[in-house]
N, C-alpha and C positions, 0 to 999 in steps of 0.2 A: 642464493637466497639469504635476504637479511632477516634478522629478527623481527622487525617490523611486517614483513610480507608473511611471518610464521602466523601471527594472531589475527590476518587477515581471513587466513582458511579455515576459523572456527565460527566465523560471522554466517548467519543466515543469507540466504542471496537477497538482493534487494530489490528484485524484478518481482516477488510474490505480495500481493495484496495482503494487507492486515486482516482483511475479512478470510480468507484462506485460512489462517489459525483459527480464526473464532470459530469456522466450522470443524475444523480438523480437531481441535481439542476435545469438543463434546463427544465427536464421534467415536475416538479412540479410547475415552474415557467408558464409554458405553461399551465398547468391544471388550475392555478388562474388565469390567463389571459380570457381562455376560458369562465371560469364559470363567471367573469365578464363582459364580452361580452354578455354573455346568459343573465344575470341578466338584464345588458342595455338595451338589445332587449325587454326582457318583460315588463319591466317599460315605454320605448318608446310605446308599444302597450297599456299599461293601461292608460297612459296618453292620447292618441289619442281618446281610448274609452269614456274616462270620458269626454274629452273636446266635442264629438260628443252627448253624452247624455245630456249635460248642453245645447247645442246648440238646441237640440229637446226638452227638457223641456222649453226654452224659446219660442217656437214656440206654446205652447198647449194653447187653449182657458179657458175662465174662467170656463165654463162648464166640461172641461176635468180635470181641476184642482180640481174643487169642487168635482168631482168624485172619486179623488186619496188623496183626504184629505190634499190638499197644498192651500195656498194662495199666492197671487201676491208677498207679502213679502218673503216669503218661497223660490219664485223661484228666486227674486231677489237677496236675501242673497246668494243662491246657485252659481246663473251665476257669481257673483261678484267674484267667488275664482278662483286663477290661477290653470290651468291645473295640476299640481303636487299636489294640496291641496286636501283631502278628505273632 
């Protein structure tokens, strides 16, 4: 195969009408936007749940903490984290 033929392999096919690209591009952009919005909603729910769990952890008394194997220092380290941190 000659070098001239290699550059031909990366060209889009000529049999596809330009209108197909005009239709496909917004469709792909909309799909990408929907994916980002869906992930954003999932992430927001995860962050809200994480913040709720940390608030509840802070409310546990020493007996309950001992029962689950945590110390006040462990709890302090956990509730000090921002809601987006694991």
